C-alpha positions as CSV (number, residue, x, y, z in Angstrom):
1,Y,78.1,120.4,60.7
2,V,78.0,119.7,64.4
3,D,81.6,119.4,65.5
4,C,81.4,119.5,69.3
5,V,78.9,119.9,72.1
6,I,80.2,121.4,75.4
7,Q,78.1,121.1,78.6
8,L,78.9,124.1,80.8
9,P,78.2,124.4,84.6
10,A,74.9,125.6,85.9
11,N,74.5,129.1,87.3
12,L,77.3,130.5,85.1
13,F,75.5,133.4,83.4
14,F,73.6,136.2,85.1
15,G,69.9,135.4,85.2
16,V,70.4,131.9,83.9
17,G,70.4,129.3,86.7
18,I,70.3,126.3,84.5
19,A,73.2,124.6,82.8
20,T,74.0,125.7,79.2
21,C,75.7,124.2,76.2
22,I,77.9,125.4,73.5
23,I,77.4,123.8,70.1
24,V,80.4,124.2,67.9
25,L,79.6,124.1,64.2
26,N,82.2,123.4,61.5
27,K,81.1,124.0,57.9
28,S,84.4,122.8,56.4
29,A,85.1,119.2,55.8
30,K,85.8,117.3,59.0
31,T,88.5,114.6,59.2
32,D,86.1,112.2,61.0
33,A,82.4,111.6,60.9
34,S,81.9,112.2,64.6
35,V,81.0,114.7,67.2
36,L,83.0,115.4,70.3
37,F,81.0,115.7,73.6
38,I,82.6,117.5,76.5
39,D,81.2,117.5,80.0
40,A,82.6,120.6,81.6
41,S,79.8,120.9,84.1
42,K,82.1,120.1,87.1
43,L,84.9,122.5,85.9
44,F,84.1,125.6,88.0
45,V,84.6,127.4,91.2
46,K,81.9,128.9,93.4
47,N,81.9,132.7,93.7
48,D,79.1,134.0,96.0
49,N,75.9,132.9,94.2
50,K,77.5,132.4,90.8
51,N,79.9,129.8,89.3
52,L,83.0,130.8,87.5
53,L,85.2,129.2,84.8
54,L,88.8,129.9,85.7
55,P,91.6,130.1,83.0
56,E,92.7,126.6,83.9
57,H,89.1,125.3,83.2
58,L,89.0,127.0,79.9
59,D,92.5,125.6,79.0
60,K,91.2,122.1,79.9
61,I,88.1,122.5,77.7
62,M,90.3,123.7,74.8
63,K,92.8,120.9,75.2
64,L,89.9,118.3,75.1
65,Y,88.6,120.0,72.0
66,E,91.9,120.0,70.3
67,I,92.9,116.4,71.0
68,R,89.4,115.1,70.1
69,K,89.8,111.9,72.2
70,D,87.9,110.1,74.9
71,E,88.7,111.1,78.4
72,Q,86.8,109.3,81.2
73,Y,84.0,111.5,82.7
74,L,85.0,114.5,80.6
75,A,84.9,113.8,76.8
76,K,83.6,111.2,74.4
77,L,84.1,111.1,70.6
78,V,80.9,109.7,69.1
79,K,80.4,108.5,65.5
80,N,77.6,110.2,63.6
81,D,76.0,106.8,63.0
82,D,75.8,106.2,66.8
83,I,74.2,109.6,67.2
84,L,71.6,108.8,64.5
85,A,70.9,105.5,66.2
86,N,70.2,107.5,69.4
87,E,67.5,109.6,67.6
88,C,70.0,112.5,67.0
89,N,70.2,113.2,70.7
90,L,72.9,115.8,71.3
91,S,72.7,115.7,75.1
92,V,76.2,115.4,76.6
93,S,75.0,113.2,79.4
94,S,73.8,110.6,76.8
95,Y,77.4,109.9,75.8
96,V,79.8,111.1,78.6
97,E,79.7,108.7,81.5
98,Q,79.1,110.4,84.9
99,E,81.5,109.6,87.7
100,D,79.9,107.5,90.4
101,T,80.5,109.5,93.6
102,R,78.3,107.4,95.8
103,E,79.8,105.9,98.9
104,A,80.9,102.3,98.4
105,I,78.8,100.0,100.6
106,K,80.4,97.0,102.1
107,I,77.6,94.5,102.0
108,D,79.2,92.0,104.4
109,E,79.5,94.7,107.1
110,V,75.9,95.8,106.5
111,N,74.7,92.2,106.7
112,G,76.7,91.7,109.9
113,R,75.2,94.8,111.5
114,I,71.7,93.7,110.5
115,K,72.3,90.3,112.2
116,E,73.5,92.0,115.3
117,L,70.4,94.2,115.4
118,V,68.1,91.2,114.8
119,D,69.8,89.3,117.6
120,E,69.5,92.3,119.9
121,G,65.8,92.7,119.0
122,N,65.2,89.0,119.8
123,E,67.0,89.4,123.2
124,L,64.9,92.4,124.1
125,N,61.7,90.6,123.1
126,E,62.6,87.7,125.4
127,K,63.3,90.1,128.3
128,I,60.0,91.9,127.7
129,E,58.2,88.5,127.5
130,A,59.8,87.4,130.8
131,I,58.8,90.7,132.5
132,I,55.2,90.3,131.3
133,N,55.1,86.6,132.5
134,E,56.5,87.7,135.9
135,M,53.8,90.4,136.2
136,E,51.0,88.0,135.3
137,G,52.4,85.3,137.3
């Protein structure tokens, strides 16, 4: 009977700081043997110490629900067999890929900077050694 699972933003309801989900049940015959997972956890605006869903956020969630198709980082239509294979896990994050917002690291630049620092360290060590030899000498 599970038709859709919608992950909502955290801190949306008074007295509830954690994220909540809506599970949509459909007792009538479904056209497909699948469950739609919608990650709406990023669809909100901050209002003082609460998060708010604006009409455009609700419209986006409804559109995703109506079209029942995959949309990167937002929705994933998962076959019931795949859910069963995943131990009946209905967690949205298990199916909807999260966007990678980490800063891209340019490894060649990092390696170049490391080489510069090592060379600079070697130069300083040589200067320190020269000063010590001069003081002893």
